[in-house]
BAGUVO-325064 format. One line per field, with one value per residue (C-alpha): residue in three letters; x, y, z. Coordinates in Angstrom, 1 decimal, padded with zeros to 4 digits. Layout:
BEGIN
resn: c(ALA ...) .
c1: c(X ...) .
c2: c(Y ...) .
c3: c(Z ...) .
This chain:
BEGIN
resn: c(MET LEU ASP LYS SER LYS LYS GLU ARG LYS ARG ASN GLU THR GLU PRO LEU ILE ASN GLU ARG ILE ARG TYR ASN GLN ILE ARG LEU ILE GLY VAL SER GLY SER GLN LEU GLY ILE TYR SER SER GLY GLU ALA LEU ASN MET ALA LEU ASN ALA GLY LEU ASP LEU VAL LEU ILE SER GLU LYS SER ASN PRO PRO VAL CYS ARG ILE ILE ASP TYR GLY LYS TYR LYS PHE THR GLN GLU LYS LYS ALA LYS GLU ALA LYS LYS LYS GLN HIS ASN VAL THR ILE LYS GLU VAL LYS MET ARG TYR LYS ILE ASP VAL HIS ASP TYR ASN VAL ARG ILE SER GLN ALA LEU ARG PHE LEU LYS SER GLY ASP LYS VAL LYS ALA ASN VAL ILE PHE ARG GLY ARG GLU ILE GLN HIS ALA LYS LEU ALA ILE GLU LEU LEU ASN LYS MET ALA GLU ASP LEU ASN HIS ILE ALA GLU ILE GLN GLN PRO PRO ALA LYS ASP GLY LYS ASN ILE VAL MET ILE LEU SER PRO LYS LYS VAL) .
c1: c(-002.7 -002.3 -002.1 -006.1 -007.3 -005.8 -007.2 -010.9 -010.2 -009.8 -012.3 -014.7 -013.2 -014.7 -018.0 -020.7 -021.5 -024.5 -026.8 -025.3 -022.1 -024.0 -023.3 -025.3 -027.9 -030.3 -030.4 -032.4 -034.6 -035.1 -037.5 -037.6 -039.9 -037.4 -039.5 -038.0 -039.6 -038.3 -035.2 -035.3 -032.8 -030.2 -031.9 -035.5 -034.2 -032.4 -035.5 -037.6 -035.1 -034.5 -038.3 -038.8 -036.3 -033.8 -030.9 -030.1 -027.5 -025.7 -025.7 -024.0 -022.3 -021.5 -024.9 -026.6 -027.9 -026.6 -028.7 -029.7 -031.7 -033.6 -032.9 -031.4 -028.0 -027.3 -029.0 -027.6 -024.3 -024.6 -026.1 -023.3 -020.5 -022.5 -022.9 -018.6 -018.4 -020.7 -018.1 -015.2 -016.4 -017.1 -013.5 -010.9 -007.2 -005.4 -001.9 000.7 001.3 004.5 005.3 008.7 010.4 013.7 014.3 015.0 011.6 009.8 006.7 004.8 006.3 005.3 001.8 002.0 002.6 -000.2 -002.6 -001.0 -001.1 -004.6 -006.1 -004.7 -006.3 -009.4 -009.4 -008.6 -005.1 -002.3 000.4 004.8 006.1 009.7 012.2 015.6 019.3 022.0 025.9 026.3 023.1 021.9 023.7 020.2 018.2 016.1 015.0 013.5 011.7 010.5 009.5 007.6 005.5 004.7 003.4 001.5 000.1 -001.1 -003.0 -004.0 -007.8 -008.0 -005.0 -003.1 000.2 000.9 004.7 006.9 009.6 012.3 015.7 015.7 019.0 019.4 015.8 013.5 010.3 007.0 003.6 000.2 -002.9 -006.5 -008.6 -011.2 -014.7) .
c2: c(047.4 044.0 044.8 046.4 043.0 041.1 043.2 042.9 039.1 039.0 041.2 039.0 036.1 037.2 038.2 036.1 035.2 037.6 037.7 037.2 035.6 032.7 030.2 026.7 024.9 024.1 025.9 025.9 029.1 030.8 034.0 037.0 036.0 032.7 030.3 027.6 028.6 025.4 024.1 026.6 027.1 030.2 032.1 031.9 032.7 036.0 037.1 036.5 038.3 041.1 041.5 041.8 044.8 042.5 040.4 037.1 035.9 032.6 031.3 027.6 026.0 022.8 021.6 020.2 021.8 025.2 027.0 030.9 033.8 036.7 039.7 043.4 042.7 045.9 046.2 042.4 043.9 046.8 044.5 042.5 044.9 046.4 043.2 042.7 046.6 045.5 042.6 044.1 047.0 044.4 042.9 043.5 043.5 042.5 044.9 044.6 047.3 048.0 048.9 049.7 050.1 049.8 047.1 049.8 051.3 053.2 053.1 055.8 055.1 051.3 052.0 054.3 051.6 049.3 051.6 051.8 048.1 047.8 050.3 048.3 045.1 046.4 047.6 044.1 044.4 042.6 044.0 043.3 044.2 044.9 045.7 047.8 046.8 049.2 047.9 045.4 046.0 042.4 040.8 041.6 040.0 037.9 041.6 042.3 038.5 039.3 042.5 041.4 038.6 041.3 043.3 039.8 039.3 042.8 042.1 038.7 039.7 040.7 039.3 036.1 035.8 034.5 034.1 034.3 036.6 035.6 036.9 038.8 040.6 043.0 043.0 040.8 040.4 039.4 039.0 039.6 038.9 040.1 036.9 035.4 036.4) .
c3: c(-024.6 -024.1 -020.5 -020.8 -022.2 -019.7 -016.8 -018.8 -019.0 -015.5 -014.1 -016.3 -015.0 -011.4 -012.9 -013.5 -017.4 -018.0 -021.0 -024.5 -023.0 -021.9 -024.6 -023.3 -025.0 -022.5 -018.9 -016.0 -015.4 -012.1 -012.6 -010.5 -007.8 -007.4 -008.6 -011.2 -014.6 -016.4 -018.9 -021.8 -024.8 -023.9 -026.2 -024.9 -021.7 -022.7 -024.8 -021.8 -019.2 -021.9 -022.0 -018.7 -018.9 -016.7 -017.4 -017.5 -014.9 -014.4 -011.1 -011.3 -014.2 -012.3 -012.5 -015.4 -017.1 -015.6 -013.6 -014.6 -013.2 -014.2 -012.0 -012.8 -012.7 -011.6 -008.3 -007.3 -008.1 -005.6 -003.0 -003.1 -002.9 000.2 001.6 001.1 002.6 005.8 006.4 005.9 008.3 011.2 010.6 013.3 012.5 015.5 015.8 018.0 020.4 021.5 025.7 025.8 029.5 031.3 033.8 036.6 036.1 038.8 040.0 038.6 035.3 035.5 036.6 033.2 031.3 032.9 031.9 028.0 027.8 029.6 026.7 024.3 025.5 026.3 022.1 021.1 020.2 021.6 023.7 023.3 026.1 025.6 028.3 027.1 028.1 027.4 027.5 030.5 032.3 030.4 033.4 035.2 033.1 036.3 037.5 034.2 033.4 036.8 036.0 033.1 035.2 037.3 034.2 033.4 037.0 036.9 033.8 034.0 034.6 031.1 029.2 028.8 027.8 024.5 024.6 028.2 028.6 026.2 025.6 021.8 020.9 023.7 025.3 026.9 025.3 026.3 024.1 025.9 023.8 025.4 026.9 024.9 026.0) .
């Protein structure tokens, strides 16, 4: 029971004060059309809103006197949620896609890795190019760095190096990000 009251209290803190929950002596009232109606007591403003079949919503409590508006709160809340959904849809989260290869890669396999990286970069994601070593192959780190530099050169029209080739355990890693347009 205690947890439920905490959840309700938290929900109430994020929502604006409406109707009976507004407890100020004097408030500045804005009408349905957006015009200022003047300064009223909370009771009078609430009666005006209820007579119109709408809600009294606190817009700004920091001003003196606090500002309230007469609106349909359900419709207002719906439009706010819709705007938030649209903003979330347009937002693109950048993820890091990985392209793994060995330093002794064949030409055709290299071209496949380039096309994968190109596809990832075009979709707006970062690419982590990873050259894997086994056993004593780590002695040929220069060849792997040359391979990664060649890859960066082949993709320089669409990507820029965010992190140059560097050792990461038994791997050598380079991160490419799409160029800003």
